[in-house]
C-alpha angles and dihedrals in degrees: 000000000000113000116245111257117235125195112202107198117219143171141155108331099017108134109163097062096103092050089050092049090053091050092055092045089056092048092055103261134122105238128190129190109223129182114233090239093063086062095043091049090045094239086126128036127210090217090073092064136070100200134033123204130185104195132204129278137091107291113206087354089290082266097161098028129317112299095350101123095049088045090056092048089053094045098049102032108027110018100111092048089052094048090052090048092051092055091078110002141062132265127187128185120189122198101310085022091057091051088052091050094055097039094051091049096247090120140079095004108011090227104115094253122114109233101161136028142202112221142166118320114254090234090067093232146082109278109214110168144087124286140185119244127199113215105227108167134084089180103064117097091205096062106047111139091006119142118263090239122036135174121224137156125254129204115174144117096198106044104123108124114215125172120214092249145328091283091060092047093049088049091053092049094044095050090046090241095140103099107172134017127191111252142158126257093282093049095257119140121229150150128284128351090022089053098040099197109023097255116180108262088359090280114177102168141008139190137203123262093266092049096232099106116063130180120187135171099210120079115244091174088065093064109050100131139016092261088067090060113102091229099041092124094048102044134052095237119196138217106034091230118085122233093253096059094067089060089059093044089053091053093049095044091051092056093047 
């Protein structure tokens, strides 16, 4: 069977593309890191790929706001291509990639209108640690078979999820688009530090109505095996695979 082809979109300031490439190779895909200019200049074509990923980092230094410049490049130069791509294929945005998806209007409605945002953490500082996440969606293609509670690292200064209003929030909940929520080790939601950034309703990840576009703040590519876990020397961690790897395997298996 031909391996699914993955395009990992990168630009100045992207710094999680290599880890994301490694994750997809472990999951059985054929990933390729591609600079956005190669798409804009038509040297590469989205039609040649099955999965699009916008990885973490600090694209263009987050100089305006996190992910905003790359979001504008996508919105004004590639948006129609990405809309067509999203009709039948999968898109994943991690951390900075999540910020790009919501600010370009690809999430939550894929209509080019920004309906949610990710802004400065309530703590006023960069949060770089591990968190528990409660899996709350039956709709998302990326989380099939995932445990109800997983453990992943975060690393962001602008991760506070805010919907445009109560109507948008109710739509997300009604359509089962809230994928992960921050929680404690028992699965209970709470204030800081359980909720590391002050996100409304503890939301850490959302998908579109169809479940094939996922944006998430935590980094699944940073927990692929037990050696990535901060307590791997102190705890008898089983299985060998990290919680993040199953997300990538789900993506690849769905395409197959």
